[in-house]
N, C-alpha and C positions, 0 to 999 in steps of 0.2 A: 327685591327691595331690601336695603340695609337699614334697619331701624337705628336711629341715633337719638339717645335720650338726653335731654337737657331741659332743666326747668328753672334755671337761673340761680343766682347766689342764695346761699342758705337754704337750698331746697334738696339737699342730699337725701333726706329720708323719703320725700315724695318721689324723687327720681328712682330710688331703690325699689320702692313699692311698684312704680310704673314698670320698671325693668323686669321685675319678677312676674308681674301680671301679664304684660304685653309681649315679652320676649322669652324669658326663661321657662315659664310654665307651659306655653304652647310648644316650645322646643322639647321639653321633657316629655310631654304627651305624644309628640311625634315619634319618639324613640330614637331620634338622631343623637349621635354622640356629642356631649358637651364637655368642654375642658375649661377649667378656671386657671388662667395664667396668673402668676407663675407657679401656683400650687401643683398643677398637674405636669409640669415640665417646662423645658425651654420652648420659646415660641416657635422656632423652625420645626421642632418635633411635633408640635400640636397642629400646625396648619396643614391639614389634609382635606382633600375634596370631600364634601358632605359633612364635615365636622364644624360645630359651632364653637368658637373660642371667645370666652368672656374675659375682658381685661378692663382695668380702671385707667382712665385717661385724665389729663389735665390740659385742656385746650390752651390756656395762657402760656404753657411751656412751649407750645408749638409756634407762637407768633414769630419768634426770631428765626425760625427755620425757613420762613418764606420771605422775610423782609429784614434788612439790617436796621432800618429805622424802627424805633420803638412805637408801638401803637399808643398814641397819646390819650385817646378816648374812644373806647369801643361803642360808646353811646352816640358818637358823632357819625351820622350817616355818610358824610363825605369821606371820613377816615375809613369806614368799613368799605365804601365803594372803591377807594384807592387800593386797599388791601385785597379786595376781591379781584381787582384787575390783575393781580399777580398770580392768583390761584388758577385762573382759566388757562393761561399759557403753560403753566406748570403741568396741569392735567393733560393738555394736548401733547406736550413734549414726552410724556410718559405713557401715551396711548390709553389714557383713562377717559372714557366717554361719559360726559355729564348729561343727565336728562335735561330736557328743555327747561323744565321748571327750575331746577337747581342752577343752571347756567343763567337764566333770567334773574333769579333772586340774587345771585352773586354779582352780576353786572350792575344791578340796581342798588347795590349797597345794603342788602339784607333789610328790606322794608319791614320785615316781621320783628326786627330788633336784635339786640345783642345776644340773646339766647340762640337765635338762628345762626348768627355769626360764629359763636363759640362752637356750635354743633358742627358746622362745616369745617372750620379750622381744625377742630379735633379729629374729624374724619380724615382730612388731608394729612394730618400728622400721623394717624394710624397707617395710612397708605405709605408714607415715607418709611416707617418702620418695617412694614411688610415687604416693601420693595428692597430692603437692605440698605437704604440710604442713611439710616440712623440706627444706633444700637438699640436693642430692646430694653436695656436698662435693668436686666434681671439682677436681683439682689445677690450679694456675695455671702451674706451672713445667713446661716441656716435658720435661725429663729425668725428672721424676716421672711425668708422663703417659705417656711412651713406654717407660720401663724398670721403674720401681718399682711403679706402680699406686697404689692408695689405698684407704681404708676408706670404705664407703658411709655417707653421712649426716652425719658430724661437720662442724661449721662451719669447721674448720681449713683446709680446702682451698679455701674460697670467697674 
């Protein structure tokens, strides 16, 4: 199971605490290797079986990766349903098997709301980057690479 953390707008601090508590702390206790992208290296070098890679994402950046039309209101269930209808065939075309619950939620237009929508779109965006369909967006400037970090996927870092 891949945990995806999202707690809505202006919830960065709560999401960070949740991420540390529910994802990173158990991973650290397990002894599995953990890498922080881009601090620990280029994404292709970090993606190894059995390794956990942590990266910052921005789901809104990914909307245009799946649909040329702008998402007018992610609070509109019909809009999310229309967008979700694009994600399922994309997953099938790339041999990504969706769990029944995820497929049903996506087809239904994310009844749990826009946080669930963002989590799924962000996940699919990460998959595009990991499949090599989008650049990783690693920063070129050393100070950003070493201190600030970066958001996975946008072309601004390339």
